[in-house]
N, C-alpha and C positions, 0 to 999 in steps of 0.2 A: 535367421540372422541377427547378429546382435545390434541393437539399435544405438545410435550415436548420442553426443550432447546437444544436439541440435534438436533432436526428437525430444529428449527429456526436457530440456528446457520449456519448450512448446507447450508440451502436454502438461508441464505442473503450473505454467504460466495459464493455460486456460482452465485448469481445476480449481486454480486460487482464485480466478476471477468468479466462478460457479460457485464455489463454495465461501467465498467471503460475502458474495450478494445475499446468500441465504442467511448465513450466521449473524451477520451484521444488518440486515434488511435496508442495505444503502449498497452503492457501490463502491468498489475497490479505490475508484478515482475520487469519490466524496469521501472516504475516508482518508484518503492520502491528502487531500484539500484541507479536510476539517482539521486533522492531525498537524499539518505543517502549521496552520494560522494559530493555532492553541499554542505551539512554540514560538510564536512571536516572528514568523516567518510569513512572506508574502508567497501566494499561490503560484505567479511567475516562476519561483525558484523550481517547480517542478514541469518548467518549459518542455524538457525533453520527452515528455509524455502525451500522449494522445489524449483528448475529452476532459482537459482541465476546464475552460471556458464553460462548457457543459455543467459539469460539476459544480463551480463556483454559482451558475445561475440557479442549480437545484437547492444549493446550501443557503443562498441568498432567498429564495423564495420560501424557504422554511423559516428563515429568521434568524438563521445561524450566523450569517456572514452579512456584513454592511461594508461596503466599498472595499472589499477584499480584505476585512479583516473580521476576525471571530466576534459575536457579541456575547452578553450573559448568557441569553438563552443556549448560543452554541458551545460554551464552556461548560455548562449543564450536560447538554447532549454528549460532548466529546468524553466527560468523565465517566457516564455510562456506558457510552461504546467502548471506551478504553479496556473497561472490564471483560467486554466480547471478544475484543482482540486478542486479549492476553490468552484467554482460552482456546481461542482459534488457533494462536501460534502454539500453544502447547499440543493440541491434537494434531497439528501439521508435523511437530517435529518429536513425535514420539518413537523412540527407538533410535534417535540420532544424537549423540554426545555432543555436548558442548564444541570439544574441540574438534569432531567431524564437520559440524556447523560450520565453525570459523573457517577449517580448511576448505570447504567448500566456496565459501564467500571470497576468500583469498585467491582461489584460482579463477574465479568468473570475475573478480576485478582485474587481474592480470590479464585474463583473456581478452575484456573489453578494452583494457590500455594498449593491448596490441594491435587492435583492429582502428583505433583513434588517432594513432601515431603516424 
């Protein structure tokens, strides 16, 4: 039996969580929060995702965030981890053309929009 999009979305999400944790030595949520704050945004912009408050707490405990803003130590960590993220993204997209990637993102964006209207 052919598996449908829901299966592949959930499967990929679980694989991304696990592989990212291993590759980055931090959780995917921690990276999302660190990356968001490194680009001068606030962690609350990630509100649709679960685990944001816990990620902020862990990053604050490491000294990488203070009052929801990135610290100098956080900027240094972000620069180093961003290199691992680039390598991880390359690994995930081996064999996928830029056009295929963009088409996939566009389809998923439209499907999401269909369910939010």
